[in-house]
Structure formats: structure tokens, C-alpha cells
C-alpha positions, 0 to 999 in steps of 0.5 A: 788165635796165636795160641791156637796156631802154636798148638797146631804147630806142636802137634805137627812137629811130633810127626816122625819119618819112616819108610813105607806106610806107618801109623803114629799115635800121639798124646797131646796135653795143653794146660789151661790158659787165662788171657786177659780174663778169658779162660781156656780149659786144659785139653787132652787130645789124641792125634793120628798120623799116616806117613806114606812114600809120597803122602802124609796125613795128620788127623785131629778131632778139629783139623786135618792136613794131607800132603800128596807129593805125587799129585802135588796137592795139599788139603786142609780138612775141617772134620767138624764142618765136613769141609776142606780147602785144596791147593796145588803145590807149591802153594801160597798160604795167604791166598787161602786165607780170609781177607781179614786174616791175610792182612795179619800174616806178617804178625802171625809168622813164626821164626825158629832156632834149633840147638842140639844139646849133649843131653841123653834120655830114654823115652819109652823104648827110644834112646833120645838126644835133647834139642832146645827149640825157640819159636818166636811169635810176635817178638815173644819167645816160646821154648821147647825141650824136644827129645829126638831119636834115631832108633827107628829107620827113617828117610828124612829127605822124603819126609822133609819134603812133605813136612815142609808143606805142612810147616808153610801152612803154619806161617813158617818161612824158609829160614825157619824150616831150614832150622827145623831140618837141623833136627837129626831124627824124629821127635818122640816127646816134648815140653813147651812153655812160654808167655804170650800177652801175659798168659802162661802157656804149657803143652806136652806131646808124647808118641805112644805108638809107631806101627808099620802097616798098610794105610786104610783106603782114602786116608791120604785124601779128604773123606767122602762127602766133605764139601770143597771150599775156595778159602779157609775160614777162621774156624778152620785154623782153630783147635777146639 
């Protein structure tokens, strides 16, 4: 479960902040993992994001998140079961979890430390600065090298307001969110590595497309025909 939550967090961390509706396509890779005899195969996934004036949508094959600041709502969407959970902003993640997971929230909380570096690098067409990010989970440090650019016009204040809601859904507290706000610009690539319970983990993200264009109708809401639930299930928090 911890590895799954880290994977979700890293996908969401790659979201940039741009003015108006913007489509973002991200390539994600996770190496195979062997934890106590249980093998998880390597995974490659394309995720899509739409960023609007007061709305943000993250769309993955097994999980989606929509934040609507105008309506003060957040939606956690499971495309596979065609269900979603809705909460008013601000929200308490523990009240959306199944009882067996709510009692473990303290163990799942992650802390963050962000340090800008003097490193410079060109990633795709973007001039980037390096950042070292340390995420501590259950006392175990996970290291990320992130490449961040200011080449694209951004409205960080609007984005941070929306993105903070997504991060709260990943069990980050206000101090950790404040750390991530030290990132000056948006992330276009990253490499993460670490060890959890004896298992080595490694994953990468890379933005391959950023295109300003009008968002399709309904993208900032659960898809039509999806069933509303009162609480999240374990499978709603997993990447498959």
C-alpha cells in the first residue's frame, strides 16, 4: 500500500501550473519491485492532466482526481469500478477512508524536504534547475531528483491552491505542502529511488506534451454514469 501511495504522489507531483485550460501528458515508469517474495512487475503509464482557471483534473487508467475551487468540491474517481467519492473543501481525508485504513493514517503520512540545487539541465525544450526532494515514509527516506523550469508562463498562486487539496489526499500535512511550495516553477522530469521494507524502488516521470487548449466538456467532473459512494475503498487508492 505504501508503494502504491508513493506512486500516486509522484504522478501528481509532475503537474505544472499554467494560465487557462492546458492539456498535459506525462510518461511514467516504475521498476519491478520484489518485497518479501511478492513480485510487482514493472509498469509504464501515460497520465493526462487538465488545468483550468479554478479546476484541476488528473486522469489515470486506475485513478482520477478532480478539484473544483468554484464549487468547493473534490472528487476521487475510480475509472475501473466506475465509482467516485465526493467531498466539500476543505476536507478531512480520514473521514473518506474505510475504518481499517483510517486507523492507519498516522503511519501513512509522509513528510517532505525540498532543497534547490545549483544544477542546470535542458529537458526536452525546457531549461531546468535541479531540486532534491526527500520524502520520508514510515521513517524511510525516498529521494527524488526533480528538474523544474520557469520557461512556461505560470500562475503558481492559483495552482498551489488547487494542488494543495490533491496533496492532502496523499496524506501530506501542511508543513509538507509548505515545503513543496518552495519549488519555483513546475516539474518536467524526475527520478525517484529508495528502499522500503527491504525492497528497492525506482520510478521516473517525464512530461511529453503541454498544449494550451479548451478542455473537453465534463472533464472537471466525474464521468456520466459513474456511481457516487460515501467512502473510499482500498482499491480506490491503489495503482493497478
